[in-house]
C-alpha positions as CSV (number, residue, x, y, z in Angstrom):
1,M,0.2,20.8,0.3
2,A,-2.4,21.6,-2.3
3,A,-5.5,19.6,-2.9
4,V,-5.1,17.1,-6.4
5,T,-8.1,15.7,-8.0
6,L,-8.2,13.0,-9.7
7,N,-10.7,12.0,-13.2
8,L,-11.9,8.5,-13.0
9,T,-13.6,8.9,-16.1
10,A,-10.4,9.0,-17.8
11,D,-8.5,6.2,-19.9
12,V,-6.7,4.1,-17.1
13,V,-3.7,4.6,-18.1
14,E,-4.1,7.9,-18.0
15,L,-5.3,7.6,-14.8
16,T,-2.5,5.2,-13.3
17,R,0.3,8.2,-14.4
18,D,-2.0,10.7,-12.5
19,I,-1.9,8.5,-9.6
20,C,1.9,7.7,-9.7
21,D,2.8,11.1,-10.0
22,I,1.2,12.2,-6.6
23,E,4.5,11.0,-4.5
24,S,2.9,9.0,-1.9
25,V,6.3,6.9,-0.3
26,S,5.1,5.2,2.9
27,G,4.4,7.4,5.6
28,N,3.1,10.4,2.8
29,E,0.4,8.7,1.5
30,K,-2.2,12.0,2.9
31,Q,-2.2,13.9,-0.7
32,L,-3.0,10.9,-2.6
33,A,-5.8,8.8,-0.1
34,D,-7.3,12.7,-0.2
35,A,-8.0,12.3,-4.1
36,I,-8.9,9.2,-4.1
37,E,-11.6,9.9,-1.4
38,S,-12.4,13.3,-2.9
39,A,-13.2,11.3,-6.5
40,L,-15.4,8.3,-5.2
41,R,-17.8,10.7,-2.7
42,H,-18.9,11.7,-6.3
43,Y,-20.4,8.2,-7.1
44,P,-23.6,8.1,-5.4
45,H,-23.9,4.0,-5.5
46,L,-20.5,4.0,-3.6
47,E,-20.6,4.4,0.5
48,V,-17.2,5.6,1.1
49,I,-15.3,5.4,4.4
50,R,-11.8,6.9,5.6
51,D,-9.5,5.6,8.1
52,A,-6.5,7.3,8.5
53,D,-5.2,7.3,4.8
54,A,-6.7,4.4,4.3
55,V,-10.5,4.6,1.8
56,I,-13.2,2.2,1.6
57,A,-16.1,2.1,-1.0
58,R,-18.8,0.0,-1.0
59,T,-21.8,-1.2,-2.5
60,N,-24.6,-2.3,-0.5
61,L,-27.2,-3.9,-3.2
62,G,-28.5,-7.0,-1.1
63,R,-26.3,-9.0,-3.7
64,A,-25.6,-12.7,-2.4
65,S,-21.9,-12.7,-1.6
66,R,-19.9,-9.7,-1.5
67,V,-16.2,-9.6,-2.9
68,V,-13.3,-7.5,-1.9
69,I,-10.8,-6.2,-4.1
70,A,-7.9,-4.7,-2.7
71,G,-4.4,-2.2,-3.1
72,H,-2.2,-0.5,-1.4
73,I,-1.3,3.2,-2.2
74,D,2.2,3.8,-0.8
75,T,5.7,2.7,-2.6
76,V,9.1,2.8,-1.6
77,P,11.3,5.8,-1.9
78,V,11.6,7.6,-5.3
79,A,14.7,6.7,-6.9
80,D,14.9,9.4,-9.6
81,N,11.8,8.0,-11.3
82,L,9.2,10.5,-11.3
83,P,7.3,12.1,-12.8
84,V,6.2,9.0,-14.7
85,K,7.0,8.9,-18.5
86,F,5.4,6.5,-21.6
87,L,8.7,4.7,-23.1
88,P,8.5,2.5,-26.1
89,M,10.4,-1.1,-25.6
90,E,10.9,-3.8,-27.9
91,R,7.6,-4.8,-27.7
92,E,5.0,-2.6,-26.9
93,Q,5.3,0.8,-25.0
94,V,5.5,1.0,-21.3
95,L,4.8,3.2,-18.4
96,W,8.0,4.0,-16.7
97,G,8.4,5.3,-12.9
98,R,8.1,4.5,-9.3
99,G,5.1,2.7,-8.2
100,T,4.0,2.0,-12.0
101,V,4.3,-1.8,-11.0
102,D,3.7,-1.7,-7.0
103,M,1.1,-1.0,-7.3
104,K,-0.6,1.8,-8.5
105,A,-1.2,0.2,-12.3
106,G,-3.9,-2.1,-10.2
107,V,-4.9,1.1,-7.9
108,A,-6.0,3.2,-11.3
109,V,-7.9,-0.6,-12.0
110,Q,-9.6,-0.5,-8.8
111,L,-10.5,2.9,-9.2
112,K,-11.8,3.2,-12.8
113,L,-13.9,0.3,-12.0
114,A,-15.4,1.2,-8.5
115,A,-16.5,4.2,-10.0
116,E,-18.3,2.9,-13.1
117,L,-19.9,-1.0,-11.8
118,A,-22.7,0.7,-10.1
119,E,-24.4,-2.4,-10.4
120,P,-21.8,-5.3,-10.2
121,N,-23.0,-8.6,-9.7
122,V,-21.6,-9.3,-6.5
123,D,-21.4,-6.8,-3.9
124,L,-18.1,-4.5,-4.0
125,T,-16.3,-3.4,-1.3
126,W,-12.7,-1.4,-2.7
127,I,-10.1,-1.1,-0.2
128,F,-7.3,1.7,-1.2
129,Y,-4.7,1.5,1.8
130,D,-1.4,3.0,3.4
131,H,1.5,1.7,4.7
132,E,2.1,-1.8,2.6
133,E,5.6,-1.3,2.1
134,V,6.7,-0.6,5.8
135,D,6.5,-2.4,9.2
136,A,3.9,-4.8,8.8
137,S,2.9,-3.4,12.2
138,L,1.8,-0.1,10.4
139,N,0.0,-2.1,7.6
140,G,-2.9,-0.3,6.7
141,L,-5.4,-3.8,5.8
142,G,-4.2,-4.5,9.0
143,R,-5.2,-1.6,10.8
144,I,-8.8,-2.2,9.5
145,S,-8.8,-6.1,10.3
146,R,-7.7,-5.0,13.8
147,N,-10.3,-2.5,14.6
148,R,-12.7,-2.4,12.0
149,P,-13.3,-6.4,10.8
150,E,-16.5,-5.9,9.8
151,L,-15.9,-3.3,6.5
152,L,-13.5,-6.8,5.6
153,N,-16.1,-9.3,5.6
154,A,-16.3,-11.1,2.1
155,N,-16.8,-14.4,0.4
156,F,-13.9,-13.7,-1.6
157,A,-10.8,-11.5,-1.9
158,V,-8.5,-10.3,-5.1
159,L,-5.5,-8.4,-4.2
160,C,-4.2,-6.5,-6.8
161,E,-0.2,-7.3,-6.5
162,P,1.7,-7.0,-9.5
163,T,1.3,-10.8,-10.9
164,G,1.9,-10.1,-14.8
165,A,-1.8,-10.2,-15.2
166,M,-2.1,-13.9,-14.3
167,V,-4.0,-15.4,-11.4
168,E,-1.4,-16.3,-8.6
169,G,-3.4,-18.0,-5.9
170,G,-2.7,-17.8,-2.0
171,C,1.1,-17.2,-1.1
172,N,3.6,-19.1,0.9
173,G,4.5,-18.1,4.2
174,T,7.7,-16.5,5.4
175,M,9.4,-17.1,8.8
176,R,12.9,-15.3,10.2
177,A,15.0,-16.7,12.9
178,D,18.4,-15.8,14.4
179,I,20.8,-18.7,14.6
180,T,23.8,-17.6,17.5
181,L,27.0,-19.3,17.4
182,R,29.1,-18.8,20.3
183,G,32.7,-19.0,20.5
184,V,35.5,-17.8,22.9
185,K,37.4,-14.5,23.0
186,A,41.6,-14.2,22.4
187,H,44.3,-12.4,20.5
188,S,44.2,-13.5,17.2
189,A,48.0,-13.7,17.5
190,R,46.9,-16.3,19.8
191,P,44.2,-18.2,18.4
192,W,44.6,-21.7,20.2
193,M,43.6,-19.4,23.4
194,G,40.3,-18.8,22.3
195,K,37.4,-20.4,20.2
196,N,36.5,-18.7,16.7
197,A,32.9,-18.4,16.1
198,I,33.4,-17.3,12.7
199,H,35.0,-20.8,11.7
200,G,32.2,-22.8,13.9
201,S,29.3,-21.1,11.1
202,A,30.7,-23.2,8.7
203,K,28.9,-26.0,9.8
204,L,25.8,-24.5,9.9
205,L,26.2,-22.7,6.2
206,T,27.2,-26.3,4.7
207,I,23.5,-27.3,6.1
208,L,22.3,-24.5,4.6
209,D,24.3,-24.9,1.4
210,E,23.4,-28.5,1.5
211,H,19.1,-28.1,2.2
212,V,16.8,-29.5,-0.2
213,T,14.0,-27.3,0.1
214,D,10.1,-29.2,-0.8
215,E,7.7,-28.3,-3.0
216,I,4.3,-29.0,-1.8
217,E,1.0,-29.2,-3.6
218,V,-1.7,-27.4,-2.1
219,D,-5.4,-26.8,-4.0
220,G,-3.9,-28.0,-7.3
221,L,-0.7,-25.4,-7.2
222,V,2.8,-26.6,-6.4
223,Y,4.9,-24.3,-3.8
224,R,8.3,-24.2,-3.6
225,E,9.5,-23.6,-0.5
226,S,13.4,-21.8,0.2
227,L,15.5,-21.2,3.4
228,N,18.5,-19.2,3.0
229,A,20.7,-17.2,5.0
230,V,20.0,-13.7,4.7
231,L,22.4,-12.3,7.2
232,I,25.6,-12.9,9.2
233,S,27.1,-10.6,11.5
234,G,29.7,-11.1,13.9
235,G,33.7,-10.1,14.8
236,I,34.7,-7.6,17.2
237,A,38.4,-6.2,15.9
238,T,41.2,-7.1,13.1
239,N,43.4,-8.8,15.9
240,V,40.2,-10.1,18.2
241,I,39.4,-13.6,17.6
242,P,35.2,-13.3,17.5
243,D,32.9,-14.9,20.4
244,E,30.0,-14.3,18.3
245,V,28.4,-15.0,15.0
246,K,24.7,-14.2,14.7
247,V,23.3,-15.9,11.0
248,T,19.6,-15.0,10.2
249,V,17.5,-17.2,8.3
250,N,14.4,-16.8,6.2
251,Y,12.2,-19.6,5.5
252,R,9.6,-19.5,2.7
253,F,6.9,-22.2,3.2
254,A,4.1,-23.4,2.0
255,P,0.3,-22.4,3.0
256,S,-0.8,-26.0,4.0
257,K,1.8,-25.7,7.2
258,S,1.3,-23.4,10.1
259,A,3.8,-21.2,11.7
260,L,4.2,-23.8,14.2
261,D,5.1,-26.1,11.7
262,A,7.2,-23.8,10.0
263,E,9.0,-23.1,13.5
264,A,9.7,-27.4,13.9
265,H,11.0,-28.1,10.9
266,L,13.2,-25.2,11.1
267,R,14.5,-26.6,15.0
268,E,14.8,-29.9,13.2
269,V,17.0,-28.3,10.3
270,F,19.4,-26.9,12.7
271,E,18.9,-29.3,15.9
272,G,21.9,-28.6,18.3
273,F,22.1,-24.7,17.8
274,E,20.7,-21.8,19.0
275,V,17.7,-20.6,17.4
276,V,15.5,-18.0,17.8
277,I,12.5,-16.6,15.6
278,T,12.0,-13.3,15.4
279,D,9.2,-13.1,12.8
280,S,6.6,-14.9,11.1
281,A,3.6,-14.5,9.1
282,E,1.6,-17.4,8.1
283,G,0.6,-18.0,4.1
284,A,-2.8,-18.1,2.5
285,R,-4.3,-21.1,0.7
286,P,-5.1,-20.2,-2.7
287,G,-9.1,-21.2,-2.5
288,L,-9.0,-21.8,-6.0
289,D,-12.3,-24.3,-5.0
290,R,-14.4,-21.0,-4.2
291,P,-17.4,-20.6,-7.2
292,E,-15.9,-17.0,-7.1
293,A,-12.6,-18.3,-7.8
294,M,-13.4,-20.3,-10.8
295,A,-16.1,-17.8,-12.3
296,F,-13.0,-15.3,-12.0
297,L,-10.6,-18.5,-13.4
298,E,-13.2,-18.5,-16.4
299,A,-13.3,-14.5,-16.7
300,T,-9.6,-14.1,-16.9
301,Q,-8.8,-17.0,-19.4
302,T,-5.6,-17.9,-17.1
303,T,-3.8,-20.6,-15.6
304,P,-3.6,-20.0,-12.1
305,R,0.2,-20.5,-10.8
306,P,1.5,-20.2,-7.0
307,K,2.4,-16.9,-5.0
308,Y,6.3,-17.6,-3.7
309,G,6.3,-14.9,-2.3
310,W,3.9,-13.5,1.2
311,T,1.7,-10.7,0.2
312,D,-1.5,-9.4,2.4
313,V,-3.9,-12.4,1.1
314,A,-2.6,-13.3,3.8
315,R,-4.2,-11.2,6.2
316,F,-7.3,-12.6,4.5
317,S,-6.8,-16.1,4.9
318,A,-6.4,-15.4,8.3
319,L,-10.1,-13.6,8.5
320,G,-11.6,-17.2,6.6
321,I,-11.5,-15.4,3.3
322,P,-9.8,-16.4,0.3
323,A,-8.4,-14.8,-2.0
324,I,-6.2,-14.3,-5.2
325,N,-3.2,-12.0,-6.4
326,F,-3.8,-10.4,-9.5
327,G,-2.3,-7.4,-11.3
328,P,-0.6,-5.8,-13.8
329,G,3.3,-5.7,-14.4
330,D,6.1,-8.6,-13.3
331,P,6.7,-8.2,-9.9
332,S,10.7,-8.9,-10.6
333,K,10.2,-4.5,-11.9
334,A,8.5,-3.7,-8.2
335,H,11.3,-1.7,-6.5
336,A,13.5,-1.2,-9.4
337,D,14.6,2.1,-10.7
338,D,13.6,1.6,-13.8
339,E,10.0,0.5,-12.7
340,N,7.9,0.0,-15.3
341,V,4.4,-1.7,-17.2
342,P,3.5,-3.0,-20.1
343,V,0.5,-0.5,-21.2
344,S,-1.2,-3.8,-22.1
345,Q,-1.2,-5.7,-18.9
346,I,-3.5,-2.4,-17.6
347,Y,-6.1,-2.9,-19.8
348,A,-6.1,-6.8,-19.6
349,C,-6.5,-6.4,-16.0
350,E,-9.3,-3.8,-16.1
351,S,-10.7,-6.1,-19.0
352,A,-10.8,-9.2,-17.0
353,L,-12.3,-7.4,-13.9
354,R,-15.0,-5.7,-15.5
355,K,-15.9,-8.7,-17.5
356,W,-15.7,-11.0,-14.1
357,L,-17.6,-8.1,-12.6
358,T,-20.6,-7.5,-14.9
359,A,-20.9,-11.3,-15.9
């Protein structure tokens, strides 16, 4: 692939478009990572480190505290939505195309400020990482935390995930479990000779349908939990009574709970059923009582709200670093074919971060 040059002195919206037009579907981040690394190496106030297709840029000014500001550079597959376009909407102009929301507008803000802020009021670690949109074992931030955890040392972290330019503190945890219901196979002409596992799933689905999940206050924010069936499979043939059905449930739990707490809750709700936990990730407390967080809220002049979905702020939380989500774009537009971000939100995030880091 031909080398691509990024101009970090460009307007942040133009920079967003340039970054988005470098296709970087998960696994294909190298060209964009190369461009980011090359651009950042022009700035002597930054120490630039490459880790596979992640790029880390740090100031080393001896400040009293250090802040990590991170964003992923990969996207989900393109859906006839590149190159990026400027489009007028009802209220304002938007940047339309893959990656504009999730999350290259946030990455553009990071790059712009990384280049310009040679004397921030804290030491900064800017992280541009790969493989966020695929299996968690491949996640670039996770790889850095395992192999080079010293690069993540900080007092506070900001993840530039799309939040509509509002502060979202911490995140819920997530857990998946397979619940298997057993039956006995028989010919469908003689169903009394068997036991229908699909019919048996009615009780489980009723429990899910009637279950009332909690709203739990954590550090001043109220997190809404959820418990849902997300997959169901069973059946052998149209003339066979099925002997097995598997229902996959997803539990989103408040960050005050550990994964062990969440598992105990699932086993209590589904007592008597065959439950196997297949995946879990703990949430993150918002840490809004930290001085860095309070200064951030003051700079952004926003009222924080909870993050219901799981994000990589949890990786920082696992290292004892409180973190918030803050970036341009409506998260409901992430991964959508009509993915688009209001231009005003890109400018708002740039302005707020600049104010926070230079006040």
